[in-house]
BASESE-221022 format. One record per residue (C-alpha): residue in one letter; residue number from 1; x, y, z; chain. Coordinates in nm, 4 decimals, padded with zeros to 6 digits. Layout:
N
(site "a", NUM, (X, Y, Z), "A") ...
//
This chain:
297
(site "x", 1, (-00.4469, 01.7275, 02.5545), "A") (site "x", 2, (-00.6314, 01.7910, 02.2269), "A") (site "x", 3, (-00.7954, 01.5025, 02.0467), "A") (site "x", 4, (-00.5535, 01.4669, 01.7528), "A") (site "x", 5, (-00.2626, 01.4537, 01.9989), "A") (site "x", 6, (-00.4583, 01.2045, 02.2096), "A") (site "x", 7, (-00.4900, 00.9748, 01.9075), "A") (site "x", 8, (-00.1341, 01.0137, 01.7770), "A") (site "x", 9, (00.0455, 00.9847, 02.1131), "A") (site "x", 10, (-00.0305, 00.6186, 02.1948), "A") (site "x", 11, (00.0084, 00.5260, 01.8271), "A") (site "x", 12, (00.3859, 00.5774, 01.8538), "A") (site "x", 13, (00.4321, 00.6569, 01.4861), "A") (site "x", 14, (00.7859, 00.7488, 01.3826), "A") (site "x", 15, (00.8706, 00.9468, 01.0688), "A") (site "x", 16, (01.1675, 00.8916, 00.8364), "A") (site "x", 17, (01.2640, 01.1036, 00.5352), "A") (site "x", 18, (01.4023, 00.8689, 00.2692), "A") (site "x", 19, (01.4495, 01.0922, -00.0350), "A") (site "x", 20, (01.4320, 01.4441, -00.1665), "A") (site "x", 21, (01.3305, 01.4484, -00.5327), "A") (site "x", 22, (01.4287, 01.7395, -00.7579), "A") (site "x", 23, (01.2697, 01.6602, -01.0919), "A") (site "x", 24, (01.2542, 01.8181, -01.4339), "A") (site "x", 25, (00.9860, 01.7169, -01.6843), "A") (site "x", 26, (00.9563, 01.3612, -01.8206), "A") (site "x", 27, (01.0978, 01.1863, -01.5146), "A") (site "x", 28, (00.9746, 00.8837, -01.3236), "A") (site "x", 29, (01.0812, 00.7219, -00.9986), "A") (site "x", 30, (00.9762, 00.3703, -00.9042), "A") (site "x", 31, (00.9097, 00.3271, -00.5324), "A") (site "x", 32, (00.9101, -00.0307, -00.3976), "A") (site "x", 33, (00.6473, -00.1542, -00.1524), "A") (site "x", 34, (00.7093, -00.0809, 00.2139), "A") (site "x", 35, (00.6873, -00.3256, 00.5042), "A") (site "x", 36, (00.3592, -00.4056, 00.6800), "A") (site "x", 37, (00.4388, -00.1724, 00.9699), "A") (site "x", 38, (00.5291, 00.1200, 00.7410), "A") (site "x", 39, (00.3229, 00.3759, 00.5495), "A") (site "x", 40, (00.4758, 00.5791, 00.2671), "A") (site "x", 41, (00.4230, 00.9539, 00.2331), "A") (site "x", 42, (00.5022, 01.2164, -00.0299), "A") (site "x", 43, (00.4960, 01.5925, 00.0276), "A") (site "x", 44, (00.4970, 01.8152, -00.2830), "A") (site "x", 45, (00.6765, 02.1441, -00.2114), "A") (site "x", 46, (00.6883, 02.2802, -00.5673), "A") (site "x", 47, (00.5612, 02.1801, -00.9091), "A") (site "x", 48, (00.3319, 01.8913, -00.9884), "A") (site "x", 49, (00.3488, 01.5178, -01.0500), "A") (site "x", 50, (00.1417, 01.2041, -01.0984), "A") (site "x", 51, (00.1242, 00.9323, -00.8350), "A") (site "x", 52, (00.0653, 00.6023, -01.0142), "A") (site "x", 53, (-00.0824, 00.3326, -00.7902), "A") (site "x", 54, (-00.1780, -00.0229, -00.8961), "A") (site "x", 55, (-00.5454, 00.0753, -00.9277), "A") (site "x", 56, (-00.5456, 00.4497, -01.0011), "A") (site "x", 57, (-00.3515, 00.7645, -01.0827), "A") (site "x", 58, (-00.3596, 01.0784, -00.8668), "A") (site "x", 59, (-00.2525, 01.4239, -00.9800), "A") (site "x", 60, (-00.0579, 01.6101, -00.7127), "A") (site "x", 61, (00.0508, 01.9726, -00.7005), "A") (site "x", 62, (00.2435, 02.2060, -00.4695), "A") (site "x", 63, (00.1025, 02.1955, -00.1174), "A") (site "x", 64, (-00.0326, 01.8409, -00.1513), "A") (site "x", 65, (00.0620, 01.5586, 00.0835), "A") (site "x", 66, (-00.0332, 01.1948, 00.0389), "A") (site "x", 67, (-00.0194, 00.9047, 00.2845), "A") (site "x", 68, (-00.0330, 00.5436, 00.1632), "A") (site "x", 69, (-00.1361, 00.3238, 00.4548), "A") (site "x", 70, (-00.1006, 00.0031, 00.2521), "A") (site "x", 71, (00.2133, 00.1303, 00.0729), "A") (site "x", 72, (00.2173, -00.0858, -00.2416), "A") (site "x", 73, (00.4848, -00.0406, -00.5067), "A") (site "x", 74, (00.4112, 00.2826, -00.6943), "A") (site "x", 75, (00.5551, 00.5390, -00.9346), "A") (site "x", 76, (00.6071, 00.9149, -00.9087), "A") (site "x", 77, (00.6130, 01.0749, -01.2542), "A") (site "x", 78, (00.6445, 01.4266, -01.3934), "A") (site "x", 79, (00.4838, 01.5011, -01.7281), "A") (site "x", 80, (00.6303, 01.6525, -02.0412), "A") (site "x", 81, (00.6430, 01.6228, -02.4178), "A") (site "x", 82, (00.8899, 01.3347, -02.4232), "A") (site "x", 83, (00.9088, 00.9800, -02.2934), "A") (site "x", 84, (00.9582, 00.9305, -01.9168), "A") (site "x", 85, (01.3212, 00.8982, -01.8116), "A") (site "x", 86, (01.4450, 00.7039, -01.5104), "A") (site "x", 87, (01.5541, 00.9177, -01.2175), "A") (site "x", 88, (01.9105, 00.9194, -01.0836), "A") (site "x", 89, (01.9637, 00.8600, -00.7110), "A") (site "x", 90, (02.2576, 00.9928, -00.5089), "A") (site "x", 91, (02.3021, 00.8497, -00.1572), "A") (site "x", 92, (02.3403, 01.0980, 00.1264), "A") (site "x", 93, (02.4031, 01.0916, 00.4997), "A") (site "x", 94, (02.0573, 01.2013, 00.6162), "A") (site "x", 95, (01.8587, 01.1182, 00.3016), "A") (site "x", 96, (01.9098, 01.0305, -00.0647), "A") (site "x", 97, (01.8715, 01.2907, -00.3392), "A") (site "x", 98, (01.6911, 01.1886, -00.6577), "A") (site "x", 99, (01.7338, 01.3959, -00.9745), "A") (site "x", 100, (01.6318, 01.3916, -01.3379), "A") (site "x", 101, (01.9102, 01.3008, -01.5831), "A") (site "x", 102, (01.8920, 01.6564, -01.7213), "A") (site "x", 103, (01.6661, 01.9586, -01.7499), "A") (site "x", 104, (01.5477, 02.2431, -01.5311), "A") (site "x", 105, (01.4111, 02.1411, -01.1909), "A") (site "x", 106, (01.0396, 02.2177, -01.1654), "A") (site "x", 107, (00.9190, 01.9747, -00.8978), "A") (site "x", 108, (01.0437, 01.9362, -00.5392), "A") (site "x", 109, (00.9180, 01.6392, -00.3347), "A") (site "x", 110, (01.0085, 01.4981, 00.0053), "A") (site "x", 111, (00.9427, 01.1241, 00.0258), "A") (site "x", 112, (00.9558, 00.8993, 00.3282), "A") (site "x", 113, (00.7619, 00.6668, 00.5509), "A") (site "x", 114, (00.5959, 00.6419, 00.8887), "A") (site "x", 115, (00.6727, 00.3399, 01.1056), "A") (site "x", 116, (00.4035, 00.2106, 01.3396), "A") (site "x", 117, (00.5286, 00.0791, 01.6737), "A") (site "x", 118, (00.1997, -00.0098, 01.8406), "A") (site "x", 119, (-00.1334, -00.1791, 01.7823), "A") (site "x", 120, (-00.3125, 00.1509, 01.8331), "A") (site "x", 121, (-00.1012, 00.2948, 01.5526), "A") (site "x", 122, (-00.2048, 00.0112, 01.3229), "A") (site "x", 123, (-00.5694, 00.0778, 01.4059), "A") (site "x", 124, (-00.5262, 00.4502, 01.3465), "A") (site "x", 125, (-00.3747, 00.3947, 01.0016), "A") (site "x", 126, (-00.6417, 00.1373, 00.9125), "A") (site "x", 127, (-00.9102, 00.3933, 00.9921), "A") (site "x", 128, (-00.7757, 00.6413, 00.7367), "A") (site "x", 129, (-00.8679, 00.6667, 00.3693), "A") (site "x", 130, (-00.6063, 00.4885, 00.1592), "A") (site "x", 131, (-00.4629, 00.6864, -00.0017), "A") (site "x", 132, (-00.5154, 00.9919, 00.2177), "A") (site "x", 133, (-00.4584, 01.3004, 00.0005), "A") (site "x", 134, (-00.4533, 01.6409, 00.1685), "A") (site "x", 135, (-00.4352, 01.9631, -00.0331), "A") (site "x", 136, (-00.2940, 02.2329, 00.1925), "A") (site "x", 137, (-00.2682, 02.4876, -00.0884), "A") (site "x", 138, (-00.1036, 02.8054, 00.0391), "A") (site "x", 139, (-00.1695, 02.7348, 00.4091), "A") (site "x", 140, (00.0810, 02.9513, 00.5969), "A") (site "x", 141, (00.1812, 02.6900, 00.8554), "A") (site "x", 142, (00.2480, 02.4305, 00.5854), "A") (site "x", 143, (00.4468, 02.6800, 00.3783), "A") (site "x", 144, (00.6591, 02.7410, 00.6885), "A") (site "x", 145, (00.7046, 02.3656, 00.7315), "A") (site "x", 146, (00.8091, 02.3356, 00.3661), "A") (site "x", 147, (01.0676, 02.6129, 00.4047), "A") (site "x", 148, (01.2086, 02.4485, 00.7177), "A") (site "x", 149, (01.2410, 02.1186, 00.5298), "A") (site "x", 150, (01.4149, 02.2911, 00.2404), "A") (site "x", 151, (01.6517, 02.4870, 00.4631), "A") (site "x", 152, (01.7521, 02.1838, 00.6683), "A") (site "x", 153, (01.7984, 01.9700, 00.3558), "A") (site "x", 154, (02.0357, 02.2311, 00.2126), "A") (site "x", 155, (02.2469, 02.2239, 00.5292), "A") (site "x", 156, (02.2531, 01.8443, 00.5771), "A") (site "x", 157, (02.4683, 01.8734, 00.8868), "A") (site "x", 158, (02.4648, 01.7315, 01.2366), "A") (site "x", 159, (02.1128, 01.6455, 01.3460), "A") (site "x", 160, (01.9618, 01.6898, 00.9995), "A") (site "x", 161, (01.8011, 01.3448, 00.9910), "A") (site "x", 162, (01.6393, 01.3953, 01.3329), "A") (site "x", 163, (01.5136, 01.7428, 01.2412), "A") (site "x", 164, (01.3679, 01.6323, 00.9062), "A") (site "x", 165, (01.2015, 01.3321, 01.0678), "A") (site "x", 166, (01.0474, 01.5533, 01.3375), "A") (site "x", 167, (00.9155, 01.7960, 01.0764), "A") (site "x", 168, (00.7503, 01.5109, 00.8873), "A") (site "x", 169, (00.5983, 01.3817, 01.2116), "A") (site "x", 170, (00.4393, 01.7270, 01.2396), "A") (site "x", 171, (00.3195, 01.6879, 00.8798), "A") (site "x", 172, (00.1230, 01.3767, 00.9800), "A") (site "x", 173, (-00.0575, 01.5661, 01.2564), "A") (site "x", 174, (-00.1401, 01.8420, 01.0077), "A") (site "x", 175, (-00.2735, 01.5846, 00.7614), "A") (site "x", 176, (-00.5017, 01.4339, 01.0246), "A") (site "x", 177, (-00.6209, 01.7782, 01.1278), "A") (site "x", 178, (-00.6981, 01.8868, 00.7734), "A") (site "x", 179, (-00.7419, 01.5708, 00.5735), "A") (site "x", 180, (-01.0875, 01.4359, 00.6444), "A") (site "x", 181, (-01.3828, 01.4614, 00.4126), "A") (site "x", 182, (-01.7259, 01.3716, 00.5509), "A") (site "x", 183, (-01.7773, 00.9963, 00.5303), "A") (site "x", 184, (-01.4168, 00.9235, 00.4359), "A") (site "x", 185, (-01.3141, 00.7480, 00.7582), "A") (site "x", 186, (-01.4237, 00.7104, 01.1199), "A") (site "x", 187, (-01.1858, 00.9732, 01.2559), "A") (site "x", 188, (-01.3552, 01.2390, 01.0412), "A") (site "x", 189, (-01.6092, 01.2560, 01.3246), "A") (site "x", 190, (-01.3548, 01.4843, 01.4881), "A") (site "x", 191, (-01.4537, 01.7572, 01.2416), "A") (site "x", 192, (-01.7703, 01.8188, 01.4456), "A") (site "x", 193, (-01.6724, 01.9724, 01.7843), "A") (site "x", 194, (-01.9659, 01.8231, 01.9742), "A") (site "x", 195, (-01.9025, 01.4745, 01.8351), "A") (site "x", 196, (-01.5322, 01.5213, 01.9083), "A") (site "x", 197, (-01.6208, 01.5913, 02.2720), "A") (site "x", 198, (-01.7906, 01.2524, 02.2920), "A") (site "x", 199, (-01.4929, 01.0810, 02.1268), "A") (site "x", 200, (-01.2558, 01.2444, 02.3746), "A") (site "x", 201, (-01.4754, 01.1295, 02.6627), "A") (site "x", 202, (-01.4524, 00.7684, 02.5412), "A") (site "x", 203, (-01.0735, 00.7924, 02.5151), "A") (site "x", 204, (-01.0537, 00.9400, 02.8656), "A") (site "x", 205, (-01.2727, 00.6669, 03.0168), "A") (site "x", 206, (-01.2999, 00.3708, 02.7756), "A") (site "x", 207, (-01.4314, 00.1418, 03.0471), "A") (site "x", 208, (-01.7508, 00.3387, 03.1036), "A") (site "x", 209, (-02.0875, 00.2180, 02.9790), "A") (site "x", 210, (-02.1050, 00.4261, 02.6621), "A") (site "x", 211, (-02.4677, 00.4011, 02.5606), "A") (site "x", 212, (-02.6055, 00.6183, 02.2831), "A") (site "x", 213, (-02.7880, 00.8253, 02.5433), "A") (site "x", 214, (-02.4695, 00.8908, 02.7400), "A") (site "x", 215, (-02.2688, 00.9784, 02.4288), "A") (site "x", 216, (-02.5421, 01.2133, 02.3109), "A") (site "x", 217, (-02.5531, 01.3841, 02.6496), "A") (site "x", 218, (-02.1750, 01.4291, 02.6434), "A") (site "x", 219, (-02.2118, 01.5943, 02.3024), "A") (site "x", 220, (-02.5013, 01.8102, 02.4305), "A") (site "x", 221, (-02.7360, 01.6594, 02.1726), "A") (site "x", 222, (-03.0499, 01.4541, 02.1709), "A") (site "x", 223, (-03.0049, 01.0848, 02.0914), "A") (site "x", 224, (-03.1603, 01.1256, 01.7452), "A") (site "x", 225, (-02.9527, 01.4334, 01.6615), "A") (site "x", 226, (-02.6320, 01.2621, 01.7737), "A") (site "x", 227, (-02.7003, 00.9567, 01.5564), "A") (site "x", 228, (-02.7873, 01.1766, 01.2578), "A") (site "x", 229, (-02.4716, 01.3868, 01.2893), "A") (site "x", 230, (-02.2543, 01.0800, 01.3417), "A") (site "x", 231, (-02.3996, 00.9030, 01.0375), "A") (site "x", 232, (-02.3326, 01.2113, 00.8254), "A") (site "x", 233, (-01.9687, 01.2215, 00.9323), "A") (site "x", 234, (-01.8681, 00.8555, 00.9361), "A") (site "x", 235, (-01.9372, 00.5338, 00.7437), "A") (site "x", 236, (-01.9607, 00.3114, 01.0533), "A") (site "x", 237, (-02.2008, 00.2778, 01.3448), "A") (site "x", 238, (-02.1559, 00.4515, 01.6785), "A") (site "x", 239, (-02.1056, 00.1146, 01.8489), "A") (site "x", 240, (-01.8347, 00.0127, 01.6001), "A") (site "x", 241, (-01.6586, 00.3444, 01.6490), "A") (site "x", 242, (-01.6620, 00.3078, 02.0286), "A") (site "x", 243, (-01.5180, -00.0426, 01.9881), "A") (site "x", 244, (-01.2427, 00.0907, 01.7636), "A") (site "x", 245, (-01.1476, 00.3574, 02.0170), "A") (site "x", 246, (-01.1465, 00.1003, 02.2971), "A") (site "x", 247, (-00.9191, -00.1307, 02.0974), "A") (site "x", 248, (-00.6748, 00.1560, 02.0361), "A") (site "x", 249, (-00.6561, 00.2170, 02.4112), "A") (site "x", 250, (-00.6286, -00.1572, 02.4780), "A") (site "x", 251, (-00.3386, -00.1947, 02.2355), "A") (site "x", 252, (-00.1519, 00.0729, 02.4271), "A") (site "x", 253, (-00.2338, -00.0806, 02.7672), "A") (site "x", 254, (-00.1102, -00.4227, 02.6538), "A") (site "x", 255, (00.2416, -00.2831, 02.6240), "A") (site "x", 256, (00.2516, -00.2762, 03.0064), "A") (site "x", 257, (00.3582, -00.6228, 03.1232), "A") (site "x", 258, (00.2140, -00.5565, 03.4696), "A") (site "x", 259, (-00.1392, -00.5453, 03.3292), "A") (site "x", 260, (-00.3037, -00.8819, 03.2700), "A") (site "x", 261, (-00.5281, -00.9309, 02.9685), "A") (site "x", 262, (-00.8240, -00.9541, 03.2063), "A") (site "x", 263, (-00.7279, -00.6206, 03.3642), "A") (site "x", 264, (-00.6976, -00.4550, 03.0238), "A") (site "x", 265, (-01.0342, -00.5995, 02.9229), "A") (site "x", 266, (-01.1977, -00.4442, 03.2270), "A") (site "x", 267, (-01.0316, -00.1081, 03.1724), "A") (site "x", 268, (-01.1785, -00.0817, 02.8222), "A") (site "x", 269, (-01.5287, -00.1860, 02.9186), "A") (site "x", 270, (-01.5352, -00.5666, 02.8851), "A") (site "x", 271, (-01.6539, -00.7888, 03.1697), "A") (site "x", 272, (-01.5546, -01.1003, 02.9764), "A") (site "x", 273, (-01.1923, -01.1630, 02.8795), "A") (site "x", 274, (-01.3075, -01.3886, 02.5951), "A") (site "x", 275, (-01.5372, -01.1181, 02.4540), "A") (site "x", 276, (-01.2506, -00.8699, 02.4709), "A") (site "x", 277, (-01.0116, -01.1122, 02.3004), "A") (site "x", 278, (-01.2617, -01.1682, 02.0207), "A") (site "x", 279, (-01.3080, -00.7933, 01.9676), "A") (site "x", 280, (-00.9328, -00.7302, 01.9792), "A") (site "x", 281, (-00.8618, -01.0041, 01.7271), "A") (site "x", 282, (-01.1322, -00.8703, 01.4956), "A") (site "x", 283, (-00.9767, -00.5231, 01.5094), "A") (site "x", 284, (-00.6071, -00.6113, 01.4887), "A") (site "x", 285, (-00.5886, -00.9624, 01.3439), "A") (site "x", 286, (-00.4126, -01.0861, 01.6576), "A") (site "x", 287, (-00.5183, -01.2109, 01.9990), "A") (site "x", 288, (-00.4140, -00.9932, 02.2958), "A") (site "x", 289, (-00.1671, -01.2577, 02.4111), "A") (site "x", 290, (-00.0030, -01.2955, 02.0696), "A") (site "x", 291, (00.0084, -00.9187, 02.0259), "A") (site "x", 292, (00.1792, -00.8822, 02.3630), "A") (site "x", 293, (00.4349, -01.1511, 02.2772), "A") (site "x", 294, (00.5285, -00.9728, 01.9539), "A") (site "x", 295, (00.6083, -00.6659, 02.1658), "A") (site "x", 296, (00.8080, -00.8664, 02.4166), "A") (site "x", 297, (00.5869, -00.7326, 02.6956), "A") 
//
């Protein structure tokens, strides 16, 4: 299994398309805040728009996708010579359609959210830049994805919701594969194949004694070269990154009621259950026991 798939699989992140927006100029749509376990996304198929967040504005154009891990209330707006007009929403079976009151359609946007169903998913989203903006441009695979979204939205028949949701789940994987800039977030270490090999080794065997020397050897680098490359790619230390990976694995293991907290601690490299609990709480905001109870495991 490749590394992106290895990270996304245990995260159990589901995609839902909420709206398709077909906007003319001078239109704005207010988007309410999402729940704590949800992350909003917008995918611009055609045209351009402004994403207005509480602390900044971001210009988006065709081929751009944006993920809001925190998902505060925000506004999508198209520019023009006049004053912004409120959009008009029409409920649908698979998704709602949002239009401008009048005017020629110039901007096509699919809007929705990802729902996180695991602690490892929460940790994955927390590790991303917020917002995460990915400019795919004219990338052929993304253009194909956009056409599939458009075609299925036009049909809106049996299975449309499931198909659209699956396509937007694929969009998330594409964003993670393409979206990192050096230093933007810990997972951008995956951009360097040799560092990625070390990350994959930790995920495969999180309970091993992952010293700097061992990680460097796995990456076929000297200790100094490994540290230098890692520092260039990520804003956190190697030790903190290993801990984050271990906590992602632990969150997934805790869903199995047959595994005690002590067993999980040992499987991710902790000899002390209390030390593991402290690290898990620091990473997720919850103790392992409380986290397990929220899952009903």
